N, C-alpha and C positions, 0 to 999 in steps of 0.2 A: 504493500500500500504506500509506503513512504517513497520508494523509488518512482512509483506511478505519479504521485503528486509532484515530486521533484521534476520529472520529465515534462509533465503537463505545464508547470509554471514556466520552465525554460522555453517550451514551445510557445506559450502564450506571450512571453516577452518578445519573441521573434515576430509575432503577429500583431504587435502594437498594443497589447494589453498593459495597462499601468495600475489597475486596481483589481483585486480578486476578493470577492465575498464568499467565504467558505462556511458551509453548515454541515454538521455531522452529529451522530449520536455519541456513545461513550467508548465503543470498542476502538482502541488505539488512540484515543483522544490526547492522552498525556504525551505520547510521542509526537503527535501532530503539533501540539502546543510548543514543544521544545524544538523540534527540528524543522517545522514548516512556518509556524507563526512567529517564531523567534523569542519565545518566552524562556528566560534563563532557568535551567534545571534547578539552580539554587532557590529560586522563587517557588518552584513547584514543591521542592523538599520542605521549604519553610512553611508553606501553607499546610502541608500534611502534618507537620509537627503540631500545629494548632496550639501554640504556646501562649496565646493571649485571648482566651475565651470571653473575657469581660467586654471586649470591644465588639463582639459579634452577637450580642443578645438579640434574638429574633431577627437577625440580619445575616447576610452572606448566604453561601450555597455550598453544596458538596463540590469537591474539586474537579470532578468529572463533568461538571456543568459549566465551568467558567470559560470565558472567551478571552481573546487577546488580539491585539493588532501589532504588526511589526512590518519591517521593510526587508525585502529580498533583493539581492543583487544577482542578476543572471551571470552566466559564464562570460558573456560579451559585454558586461558592464551596465546593463539596463536595470533601472530601479522599478520594483513592483511593490505596491502597498498591499499587504495581506491582512484581512480582518476575519478572524474565526468567530462566528456568532456564539453568544451565550445561548444555552439551551436547557430546557428542563428534561426530566426523565421520560417525557412523552415522545421521545425519539423523532418521528417524522414531522411533528408539528412545527419544527423550525423551518421546514421547507418553504412555505409561503413567505416567511419572514426574510429568508435569504433573497427570494425574488423581489420583495418590496424594497429591500436595501439596495439591491443591484439596480433596480429601475430608478430609484432616487438619485443615485450617483450618475447614472446615464443621463437623466433629465438635467441634472446640474451642469454636466459637460456639454449638453446640446449636441451639435453635429459630431462631436468626438465621443459619443456614447459607446461606440464599439470598443473603447479603451477599458471598459469595465466588464468583467467576467464573473458569472456565478458558478460555483462548484458545489455540488451536493454529494455527500458520502452517505450511503444507506446500508442498513443490514438487510440480509435476504428475507428474514421473517417479517420485519417491520415493513419493508417495501411491498410485500405481497399482502400483508394483513391490515394495514391502516388506511382507511378511506381518504385521509387527507392527502395521500399520495396522488390518487386519481384526481382529486379536486385541484391540486397544484399543477399537475400535468395539463389539465384542461385549460389553464391560463396561457399555455405556451404560445399560441398563435393569436391571442386576443389583443387587439390594438392598444387597449388601455393597460395591459399587463405584460406584454411581450418584452423580453430582454435580449432578443437576438440569439437565443440558444443557451442552454445550461449544460455543463459537463456533469453527468451523473455517474457515480461509481458505486456499484453494489459490491460490498465486501461480503462475499457469499461463503459463510462458514458452514452452510448446510445444516444449521441447527438454530433454534431460537430459545435461549435459556436451556430448557430440557425438551423442547418440542421439536420433533423431526419434521422434515418437509411434507411427508404424507399426512401429518396431523395439522399442518399449518397452512396449506394452500390446496386449491382444487385444480391447479394448473401445472403443466410440466416444468416451466421455468418460473423462478421468482419474479422475473422481469416481464412476464406476459402482459401485465397491465400497461406497460409502456408501448405496446403495439398499437394503442389507440392513436399515437402520433405519426405512424407511418414513417419512421426513421430507423436507421440501422441500430441493432443491439449486438454488441460484440461480446462473445463468451470466450473467456481466456483463462488458462491455468495459472494461478498465482504462484505455482512452484516453477514456472518457466519465465524468469525475469525478461529474457530477450523477447519472448512473445508478447509480454505485457508492454514492453517499450514500443514494439511495432504497432500494437493496437492504439496506444496513446497518440502516436504520430498520426495515424489515419483518422482517429476520432476528432482530434483538434483541427485537422485540416477540413474535415466535413463540417464541423460546427462553424468554422470561419467562412467557408464557401457558401453554405446554404442557410446560415443564421437560424439553425434548428437545434433543438435538444439532441444530445447524443448519449448513448448508454454503454458503459463497460461493466459487464457482469463477470467479476473476477472470482473464480472458484478457489477456495482454500479450506482451511479447517481451523478450529479453535484449539490450540494445544492444551490450554488449561480450562478451568470451569468458567462460569458466568462472572464470578468475581474472585477476589483473592483467597477467600476461604471455602469456595465451592469445591465439591467432589463430583466431577462429571461421570465417574464410573458407576455411581448409584443407578443412573438411568440409561446410560449408553455403554455398557461394559465392553461389548465386542468392538465398537468403534474406537474406544479409547485404548484398547489393547493394541490396535493397529497404529494409532497416533503415537503411542509411547515408543514403539519400535521404529518410528520413522525419523529420518534426519531432518533437521529444520532447514528452512530455505537457504540460510547463509551457508550452512555446511554442505548442502547438496550442490549449490552453485559454485562454492569454492572448489569442490572436487572437479567440476567441469572446467573451471578456470585453470586449475593446476594441470589438467590433462592437455589443455590448449596452450599451456605455457604463457598465459597472459599475466600471471602473477605468481610469485613464489610463496612458499609456506611462511618464510621469514617475514615477507612484506605483510601478509595477511595477519600474522601474529602481532606484528608491530602496531598495525592499525587498531586491532582489538584491544591491545594493552593500553594504547594511548587514550582510546575512548573511555575505557573503564577507569583509568587513572583520573581523567578529567571529571567524570561523574562522581568519583569518590571525593575529589577535591571540592566539587560543588556541594556535596552532602555535608562535608566538614564545614564549609563556609556558612551553610544554612544553620548548623548547630551553633556556630559562633556569631550568628547574626551579621554576616559580612556580605550579604547579597548586594551586588552593585547594579543589577538590572532595574531599569525604570520604564514604566509604560509611557509611550509617547502621548502627548496631550492631544485631545480631540478638538482641533481648532474650530470645527463647525459649531460646537456648543459653547464657545467662548462668549461670555456675557449672559448666559442663561443659568438658572439655578433651580434646585429642588428644595428639599427640606420642608420646614414648617411654613404655613400660610402667612405671608408677610402682611396681609390685610391691605396695605397700600396698593391701590389699583390705578392703572393708567387711565387718562381721560379717553373716553370712547365716543364722544359726540363728534359731530361734523357740522360745518356751516350750512345754513339753509340753502345757499346758492349751490353748494357742492351736492347736497342731497337731491335738490330739484333737478339739477343737471344730470345726475345719475339716472333718475327716474325717466327723464326724457330720452336719454341714450338707450335705456333698456326697453323703450317702447318703439325704437326704430328698427326697420328692416331694410335690406338692400332694395334698390330700385328694381321693380319687376318681380320681386319675391312675392309669391302667392301664398299667403298665410291662410290657415283653416278659418272659415267664416266664424266659427264659434269662439275663436281666440281674438278676433278683432276688438270685441268689447273689452277684453282684459287689457290690451295695449292702450286703448283709449282711457281706461281707468287709471293707468300709470301716469298718463299726461295730466289727468284731472288731479291726481294726488300731488303731482309736482307743483301744480298751481295752488295747492292748499285748499281745494274745494271738496276734496273727498279724503277721509282718513285712510291710513295705511292698513292693508291687510297683512297676514302672516307672510305670504309669498313675496310681497313687495319689500317688506322689511328685511327678509333674508337676502334678496337680490341686492338691495342697497348695501348691506353689510359686506357681502362678497365683492361687489363692484368697487366699493370704496377702498377695500383692502388691496385688491388687484391694482387699482390706480396708484396706490402708495408703494407698490413693489412687492407685495406679499403673494407668493405662489398659492393658488387655490387648487385643491384636488378634492372633488366630491364624487364619491362612488357609492354604489348600492344597487339592489334590484329595482329596476325601473326608475332610477333616480333622475334621469333626464326629464321625464315628464312629471314624475312624482306618482307614487302609488295611488294617491287620492286626487290625481289630476289637478294639482294645484300649482306645481312649480313651473312647468313648461320652460325650463332653462335652455332647451334646445328646440328650435322651431324647424319645421319641415315644409318645404315647398310642395304644394298640393298637386303639382303636375309632374315635376321631375324627381321629387323625393330628396333634393339636396338639403343639407342641414345648415342652419345658421345659429350661432351662439351669441346672443347680445352681450353677455358678460365678457366675451373676448374682444369687444370693440368699445369699451367705455372711455379709453384714453390712449393716445399714441405712446408707445414705449412702456405700456403697462406690463405687469407680471403675467405669466401664463395662467390660464384658467382651464382646467380639465374637468368636464362633467361626464362621467362614465357609467354606463349600465353594466353592472357586474353579472357574471353567470349566476345561475340559480344555486348558490351555495353560500354558506356563512363562514365556515372555518377558514378556508383558504383565502376568501375575499377579505375577511377581517385581518387575518395574519399578514397578508400582503400590505394592507394599509398601515398596520402597526410597524412593519419593517420599514416602510417608506418614511414614516414619521421619525424613525431613529436617525435618519440621515438627511432630514429636511426640517431642522428646528425653526427655520425662519419662514415656514409656510403654514398654511391652515389646511390640515389633512382631515377629511371628514368621511366617515363611513356611516351609511344609513341603512337600517334594517327595513325590510318591506313592511312588516309589522314587528313591533318591539318584542313580541312573544318569541320570534324566531331566533333572537340573539342567543338563546340557550344552546343552539346547535354549534356555537363557537365558544362554549364555556371554557375549554382548555386554553384558548388564546387569551381569554379574559383573566382566568385564574393564574396561569403560569407566566404570562407575559405582562399584560396591561396593568394588572393590580399590583404585582409584587416585584417587578423588574428593578425598581429603584432600591428596594430593600435588599434584594438578592445580589444584584449586579451593579448597582449604582448607575443604571441607565435610565435617562429621562425620556419622556415622550409627551407631546402635546396633542395626541390623537383625540378627535372628537367623535363620539358615537351619538347618532340621532336615532332614538328609539320611540316610534309612535306608540302611545300608551293612553288608555282610558276605556272605561267600561261603557259600551254603547249598545249592548244587546246583540253583539256580533259573534258571540260564542266564546268558548274557552281559549281558542288559539288565536284570537284576534282582539284581545283585551288588555293583557298585562305584559309589560316588559320586565316584570319581576323586580320592582323597586327594592323589595326586601333583600334580595340577594346582593345587590350592589352596596346597600347600607351595611350588610353583615360583613362585607369584604373591606369596608372603609375603616382605615386606621392610620395613625401617624401621618395624617395629611397626604395620603398616597394618591387620592383621586379627588375629583370634584363631581358632585351629583346635583343637578338642577332641573327644575320643572317650571320654566317661565310661562306666564299666562297672558302676556300681551306681546304684540309685534315689536314694540319698542324695547321691551325687556330682552327679547330674542336677539334683536339687533345689537344691543350693547353687550350681551353675553358672548356672541361670536367675535365681536371686535376685541373684547377683553382678552379672549383666549389667544388671539393672534398677536396682540400688542404687548401683553404682559410678559415680562422676562422670567416670571415664575412659571415653570413648565410642568404641568400635570395633565394626565388624561382627563377629559371632560365628558361626562355621561349626561346627555340631555334627553329628558322625557318629553317628547314633542306631541302635539295634538293631532287628532283626526277630525272629528266633527267640528272642532273649534276653528278649523281652517277657514270656514265660511260663516261662522257665527257672527251675527250683526253686532254683537257687543265686543267681539275680540278684534278691536281696531285701536290704532294709536294716531295721534296727531303728528305731523311731520316735525313739529317743534320738540316732541318727546325724544326724538332721535338726535336733535340738534344739541340739546343740553343734557346734563346729568351723566349717569352711568348705570350699570346694572345694580338693581336694588335686591339685596339678598332676602329682605322681608318687605312685603308691601302692607302698610297699615290700613286700617279702616278709615273711611272718610268722615264718619260721624263723630259726635261729641262723646267722649268717654263718660261724662257725668250721667248720661241717660242709660248707660249700658248695664244690664243685669246678667247677661250671658255672653260669653266670648267663644266664637267658633274659630278654630285654627285648622287650616287645610292647605293643600297644595294641588295645583293642576285644575283639571276640568270641573271638578265638583264645585269650585268657587262660583261659577256662573249659575249653576243650578240652585245653590244656596242663596245667592243674591236675588235670583228671580223669585224664589219662595218668600224671602223677606219682604220684597216689594209687593208681591201679591197679597200677602197677609198683614201688611202694615206693621211688621215687627221691628220698629225702630229701636227697640231695647236690646237688640242683638248685634254685636260687632262681628265682622268677618275679617280675619287677618290671614294673609297668604304667605306661606313659607316657600319662597321661590328657589332658594338653595338649601338643600338638606345636608350637604356635606361639602367642605367643613361646616359644621353646624354654626349658624350665626347667633349663638346664645346671647351675646352681649347686646346685639341689635334688637333681638326679640324682647329682652328684658327692658330695654329703653322704651320700646313701643308700648309695652304693657304697664309701665310705671304709672301713668295717670289713672288707670282703672282701679276700682275698689277691690281690695284684697280678697274679699269673700266671694267675688264673682267666679262662677265655675268656668273653667276653660275646657272645651271639648275638642279633641282631635277627631275630625270628621274625614273619613276616607271611604272611597267606593269599594276598595278591595276587602276580601274577607279578613277577619280579625287576626288570623295567623300570617297574613301577608301585608303588603304596603309598608308604611313607615312607623306604625304604632309601636311595635316591640323595640325598635331602635330608639324612639323618643322616650318611651316609658323607662327603658334602661338608663337613659341619660338623666331624666328628670324625676322619676319616681311618681308617687301619688300626689305630690304637690309641686306645682311649677314655680320655681324660684322661691320656694318656701312661703308662697303667698296664695296661690290660686289652686283650688281643687282641680285635679287633672284626670280626665276620663276619656273614654273612647266611644264613638258612634261609628258602627260599621256593619257590614254583612257578617253573618256567623262564620266561624271557622269552617274551612272547606279544603279538600284535597285538590279541587279544581278552581281556577281563578274566577270563573264566571259560569252562569247558566247558559244552556243552549237555546232557551226559549225567550224570544223577544218580549212576550207578554209577561213572563215571570220576571224578567229583568226590570221592566217598567214598574211592576208592583213592588219589587224590592227597593227600587230607587225612590219611589214615592214614600215608602215606609221609612227609609233612611233619612230623608229630608224632614219628615214630620218629627221624627225622634230627635234630630239635631236641634229643633226649635222647641222641644219639650211638649209637643202636642199630646193630648191625652193625659196630661198630668205626670209625665215621666219624671221621676226623681233620681238624681245621680248623687252618688257619694264618692268619697275619695278613692281613686284608683279603680272604680268600677268601670265596666264596659256595658254599653247598651246595644244589643243587636237581637234580632228575632231568633228564637230557638229554631233549631233545625226542624223542618217539616211544618212550621207554624204558618208559612205563607200559603 
């Protein structure tokens, strides 16, 4: 494997490659770190010594997961930067991350994108067994994701932990899934180094000529067990009897070299002795804390920071003339461009909004945010299933000529010299698509990288990318990301798989200021939130719970001046006078508008409704400030659409207990606990929602006590 990578890197240098992004699992990783990525063995030994556990409480990762970046000088003096990606134990899930990082570097280089190469190392069992492989391969020829071909190397040990090929796959070859791409797959014996070298030459030439993925299936065997303490003879006794009696690759190839008189035994022994002596010295240096290797600084991220929420936020407003000009630009189409008749009214509305005669809707606020950032030099990349039009037919970021089908993207034409804007429809997948965008965000800190779920519910198909990368990368690997997730969320009677983006899961994963979780309820709030994410030098992933039915709600509008002044408000207060209030409703998202409509209809001026627009980092100080004028005995009810075991309640109750700020009785109004997020009956949903609203306002004499919840018993509706 190491000579294969050595030869591939040398050949890549001859072909003009200057950066290589490498992804792999654990098998052979320490050797790749030391001999390919340039990590000093002393550092590896020091990390394994683990002599300072106090500095790694709840942080860091096992050593087989760590990445490294270094520089490689080819035999003819060419410099290549090599970056080995950090990865979790989920093996192949690093694949789309490699693709995303590779594409980000290519886009940054522009016409010289061919100077960046992605290389993926796979295990045979994982390559055949993990579905993320197929999802990643499917990106190969898609315009929004293509990287001009990846070199794939399958280190085929013919076993997966203790599972044999006949137990682990239904195909003859581990690489059969790669046949979907209609490219060559080379099968080569890893015990024949010269054959491996020949295959590397042909594979690299093919990839360069045809800009296609290429596969090398290198057959070998695992001499020892799955890890340092494993005994493979437990489960494969016959196989390991043969392996124990077999000479290793070095010895067998040395024998051939000696027969050909290419090297002497003395030369071979000297090389071996020198290498061993060097490693022994590195081990001793590690014990004496004399390691001198330092990781090169990542200049892309200079000026950005992670850590705790600094609270000080950038100004996110824009001048009225700028915003009005943007709206007019976004309403323009080329001369002779035949837009769909139903969209003509939408473009006319943009012009009316620019004149201040009509308030902004959600789509206009988003377009203004993206357009203003692009004009300021911020690269925009928005991807997802049907994101060009928008799942709910609200965005229409890409317009199509109704006669010839040609596309026009208004956001790409807001100002001369603006930054690139890519609006991409993703394939029908979540794991690879989100992994790609996460990888892209790692090497594009100065851009706004957004992935949108078709429905927020579907994000759980990418849970590994969320848990192992987005949520924990800063804690494990000190890697920052400003990736934005847009997750359509809200119970509207559309059934269990079209209602909930699982707010509770993200809040359960939120700790140590690792992410931001927000649910804005006005177009202006959304405008400021997106601009804050791009302009703030504090870089954290942003999870945004976006609306569905509210996209066209007559009350979900903002004045143009709301985007001109101010910034994102983490809590939105009630507009009424606190002196008249007897009950306080605290909520987030869509339910606010239903509560407000109920209050107006029933004349309940004695009830205040406060919106929590950001749930994490929790703006407790701001909430306390807003609640300060209210009478201390007033009950505060957290009102949520989700069942009691979902949504934000358990997170908030854990933070505040039975009394909010030791002043206000704190209780819940919700649907009952349920294993499913929503009913499949629209009529049942409506009945539940009506009951929830009446209980929030205390209809029917409902009495609440400290820490109680109020929801219908199961089966009572």
